[in-house]
Backbone as CSV, one residue per row, in Angstrom:
resi,resn,N_x,N_y,N_z,CA_x,CA_y,CA_z,C_x,C_y,C_z
1,MET,0.847,-1.172,0.000,0.000,0.000,0.000,0.894,1.237,0.000
2,SER,0.496,2.256,-0.751,1.246,3.503,-0.767,0.321,4.656,-0.391
3,THR,0.929,5.744,-0.009,0.181,6.931,0.376,0.522,8.056,-0.581
4,VAL,-0.498,8.771,-1.038,-0.316,9.960,-1.849,-1.132,11.080,-1.222
5,HIS,-0.792,12.288,-1.605,-1.504,13.465,-1.100,-1.952,14.294,-2.289
6,LEU,-3.155,14.809,-2.220,-3.630,15.792,-3.188,-3.601,17.136,-2.475
7,VAL,-2.954,18.109,-3.090,-2.798,19.428,-2.485,-3.434,20.448,-3.412
8,SER,-4.358,21.245,-2.867,-5.022,22.292,-3.623,-4.209,23.578,-3.527
9,ALA,-4.009,24.224,-4.680,-3.262,25.482,-4.723,-3.825,26.327,-5.864
10,THR,-3.384,27.566,-5.940,-3.793,28.426,-7.038,-2.587,28.714,-7.921
11,VAL,-2.862,29.212,-9.106,-1.793,29.547,-10.042,-0.792,30.465,-9.357
12,GLY,0.478,30.148,-9.457,1.536,30.951,-8.846,2.042,30.402,-7.526
13,ASP,1.267,29.524,-6.873,1.722,28.907,-5.626,2.830,27.907,-5.940
14,ARG,3.724,27.735,-4.984,4.814,26.771,-5.153,4.522,25.555,-4.295
15,VAL,4.249,24.437,-4.973,3.898,23.195,-4.296,4.737,22.078,-4.915
16,PRO,5.307,21.187,-4.102,6.046,20.068,-4.684,5.075,19.094,-5.351
17,GLY,5.583,18.268,-6.208,4.733,17.276,-6.843,4.389,17.656,-8.264
18,HIS,3.347,17.042,-8.791,2.931,17.225,-10.179,1.481,17.669,-10.225
19,GLU,1.186,18.698,-10.988,-0.194,19.124,-11.177,-0.913,18.024,-11.947
20,LEU,-2.143,17.717,-11.555,-2.864,16.588,-12.148,-3.019,16.706,-13.659
21,ALA,-3.139,17.923,-14.181,-3.322,18.103,-15.620,-2.011,18.022,-16.393
22,ASP,-0.883,17.963,-15.697,0.423,17.886,-16.342,0.590,16.492,-16.960
23,PRO,0.946,16.416,-18.244,1.129,15.105,-18.869,2.190,14.247,-18.172
24,GLY,3.115,14.853,-17.458,4.151,14.106,-16.754,3.748,13.646,-15.365
25,CYS,2.505,13.906,-14.972,2.033,13.502,-13.644,1.986,11.981,-13.551
26,PRO,2.571,11.408,-12.487,2.509,9.944,-12.326,1.057,9.471,-12.238
27,GLU,0.829,8.278,-12.710,-0.525,7.729,-12.662,-0.761,7.002,-11.353
28,ALA,-1.947,7.195,-10.820,-2.398,6.468,-9.640,-3.728,5.836,-10.039
29,PRO,-3.698,4.614,-10.538,-4.905,3.975,-11.062,-6.074,4.016,-10.073
30,GLY,-7.221,4.450,-10.569,-8.430,4.503,-9.772,-8.571,5.730,-8.891
31,LEU,-7.543,6.548,-8.805,-7.575,7.706,-7.898,-8.725,8.651,-8.210
32,MET,-8.876,9.017,-9.462,-9.877,10.019,-9.837,-11.312,9.498,-9.777
33,GLU,-11.497,8.201,-9.614,-12.842,7.635,-9.521,-13.294,7.420,-8.072
34,ARG,-12.393,7.638,-7.136,-12.736,7.421,-5.716,-13.748,8.468,-5.242
35,PRO,-14.811,8.050,-4.546,-15.813,8.997,-4.061,-15.232,10.084,-3.157
36,ASP,-14.237,9.753,-2.323,-13.670,10.768,-1.435,-12.893,11.821,-2.219
37,VAL,-12.231,11.407,-3.296,-11.489,12.351,-4.145,-12.468,13.235,-4.908
38,ILE,-13.494,12.647,-5.473,-14.505,13.408,-6.212,-15.147,14.449,-5.315
39,ALA,-15.536,14.066,-4.108,-16.170,15.003,-3.167,-15.213,16.122,-2.779
40,TRP,-13.951,15.797,-2.530,-12.959,16.809,-2.139,-12.748,17.813,-3.264
41,MET,-12.638,17.316,-4.499,-12.420,18.213,-5.639,-13.611,19.129,-5.881
42,LYS,-14.812,18.642,-5.642,-15.994,19.500,-5.766,-16.000,20.564,-4.678
43,ALA,-15.527,20.214,-3.492,-15.546,21.137,-2.355,-14.519,22.260,-2.483
44,ILE,-13.391,22.034,-3.186,-12.342,23.067,-3.188,-12.585,24.237,-4.129
45,PRO,-13.207,24.391,-5.148,-13.609,23.520,-6.240,-12.507,23.418,-7.292
46,TYR,-12.469,22.292,-7.980,-11.472,22.027,-9.022,-12.185,21.562,-10.274
47,GLY,-11.796,22.095,-11.405,-12.376,21.661,-12.671,-12.273,22.747,-13.717
48,PRO,-12.807,22.476,-14.891,-12.669,23.418,-16.003,-13.301,24.786,-15.744
49,ASP,-14.284,24.857,-14.866,-14.914,26.141,-14.550,-14.090,26.976,-13.573
50,HIS,-13.000,26.420,-13.047,-12.145,27.102,-12.065,-10.683,26.973,-12.506
51,PRO,-10.302,27.684,-13.571,-8.963,27.502,-14.144,-7.812,27.932,-13.229
52,ASP,-8.071,28.742,-12.225,-6.998,29.177,-11.328,-6.753,28.192,-10.190
53,GLU,-7.602,27.202,-10.051,-7.457,26.196,-8.994,-6.688,25.003,-9.554
54,LEU,-5.599,24.651,-8.892,-4.765,23.527,-9.314,-4.747,22.474,-8.215
55,VAL,-4.571,21.228,-8.595,-4.413,20.146,-7.628,-3.128,19.406,-7.976
56,TYR,-2.284,19.255,-6.968,-1.000,18.586,-7.134,-1.032,17.208,-6.498
57,LEU,-0.444,16.242,-7.185,-0.245,14.906,-6.643,1.140,14.903,-6.008
58,VAL,1.185,14.647,-4.722,2.437,14.670,-3.968,2.639,13.288,-3.367
59,THR,3.821,12.722,-3.555,4.090,11.400,-3.002,4.465,11.505,-1.532
60,GLU,4.473,10.376,-0.880,4.786,10.359,0.547,6.198,10.826,0.853
61,ASP,7.067,10.834,-0.150,8.449,11.238,0.060,8.647,12.752,0.002
62,ASP,7.672,13.470,-0.480,7.784,14.921,-0.590,7.220,15.601,0.646
63,GLU,7.621,16.821,0.842,7.126,17.597,1.985,5.810,18.271,1.612
64,ILE,4.807,18.088,2.443,3.509,18.718,2.229,3.576,20.132,2.805
65,PRO,3.299,21.161,1.992,3.373,22.529,2.509,2.225,22.834,3.459
66,ASP,2.499,23.660,4.453,1.461,24.089,5.399,0.526,25.091,4.728
67,GLY,-0.713,25.117,5.167,-1.654,26.129,4.738,-2.398,25.835,3.451
68,PHE,-2.216,24.660,2.883,-2.925,24.289,1.661,-3.898,23.159,1.974
69,PRO,-5.138,23.227,1.452,-6.053,22.102,1.631,-5.428,20.826,1.054
70,THR,-5.433,19.768,1.856,-4.777,18.527,1.458,-5.662,17.329,1.769
71,LEU,-5.674,16.372,0.855,-6.367,15.098,1.055,-5.307,14.006,0.982
72,THR,-5.211,13.200,2.013,-4.249,12.093,2.053,-4.989,10.790,1.788
73,ILE,-4.432,9.994,0.880,-5.095,8.780,0.429,-4.146,7.603,0.468
74,SER,-4.600,6.483,0.984,-3.842,5.232,0.935,-4.346,4.436,-0.254
75,LEU,-3.435,4.053,-1.110,-3.797,3.280,-2.309,-3.385,1.831,-2.142
């Protein structure tokens, strides 16, 4: 089992990891279909109607920055 973190940020924020829309973002099979992830993304809100909102995939080896909404998931 591995742990990943989703970190919400806005354009210009400096966050480690990969933005989900980045083609180089590592794949986490099934992540985007999880009900907890879907609910969290709706709550922040993230999607095409909110272009300034970014979500970063951060692995357990990276440092999670303080002050950013974060969802931690065990895969």
